[in-house]
C-alpha positions in Angstrom: 99.0 83.8 59.9 99.7 85.7 56.7 102.0 88.8 56.9 100.9 91.6 54.7 103.7 93.6 53.2 103.5 97.4 53.5 102.5 99.3 50.3 105.4 101.6 51.2 108.6 99.5 50.9 110.7 101.6 53.2 108.1 102.1 56.0 109.7 99.4 58.2 113.1 100.9 57.8 111.8 104.3 58.6 110.2 103.1 61.8 113.4 101.3 62.8 115.4 104.4 62.2 112.9 106.5 64.2 113.2 104.0 67.1 117.0 104.2 66.9 117.0 108.0 67.0 114.6 108.0 69.9 116.8 105.5 71.8 119.9 107.6 71.1 118.2 110.7 72.4 117.0 109.0 75.5 120.5 107.6 76.1 122.1 111.0 75.7 119.6 112.7 78.0 120.0 110.0 80.7 123.8 109.8 80.5 124.2 113.6 80.7 121.8 113.9 83.6 119.6 116.2 81.5 116.6 114.0 81.9 116.4 114.8 85.6 116.7 118.5 84.9 113.9 118.2 82.3 111.6 116.3 84.7 112.3 118.9 87.4 111.6 121.8 85.0 108.4 120.1 83.7 107.2 119.5 87.2 107.8 123.1 88.2 106.1 124.5 85.1 103.1 122.3 85.5 102.7 123.2 89.2 103.2 126.9 88.5 100.5 127.1 85.8 98.0 125.2 88.0 97.9 122.1 85.8 98.6 119.7 88.7 95.6 121.1 90.6 93.4 120.6 87.6 94.4 117.0 87.4 94.0 116.5 91.1 90.5 117.9 90.9 89.7 115.7 87.9 91.0 112.6 89.9 88.8 113.5 92.9 85.8 113.9 90.6 86.4 110.6 88.8 86.6 108.8 92.2 83.4 110.6 93.4 81.6 109.5 90.3 82.4 105.9 91.0 80.7 106.2 94.4 81.1 103.0 96.4 82.4 101.0 93.4 86.1 100.4 93.7 88.3 102.0 91.1 91.7 100.7 90.3 94.8 102.8 89.6 94.8 101.6 86.0 91.2 102.7 85.5 91.9 106.1 87.0 95.0 106.6 84.9 93.1 105.5 81.7 90.4 108.1 82.5 92.7 110.9 83.4 95.4 110.5 80.7 93.4 112.1 77.9 92.4 115.0 80.2 96.0 115.4 81.4 97.4 115.5 77.9 94.7 117.9 76.6 95.2 120.4 79.4 98.9 120.9 79.3 99.3 124.5 78.4 100.7 125.2 75.0 103.5 127.4 76.4 104.7 124.6 78.6 104.8 122.2 75.6 106.7 124.8 73.5 109.2 125.5 76.4 109.9 121.7 76.8 110.3 121.1 73.0 112.6 124.1 72.7 114.7 122.8 75.7 114.9 119.3 74.2 115.9 120.6 70.8 118.7 122.7 72.4 120.0 119.7 74.3 119.8 117.3 71.4 121.5 119.5 68.9 124.3 121.0 71.0 127.7 119.8 70.1 129.1 117.8 73.0 
């Protein structure tokens, strides 16, 4: 198989740097326990705004549409993921991004 080189010579390096940064952020969030607080906050925000109910209703509707045909968890997740991502309220996204930024850039 022939490997095509990227027309941008540093693209591979940039992707590797991006992965290293993401890994370092994940490590910092996990080791500080912040990831658990973020999950808890996200869960609370999504419940409070009614998003979880919207997704539960979408799941029920997807199962109903299948009728007597079996549906796997993977199929249900594949169907609901675009809906779930598209329906997260903007204010929840902004709140989470601001929180992540504050945690990643604080000096400890």
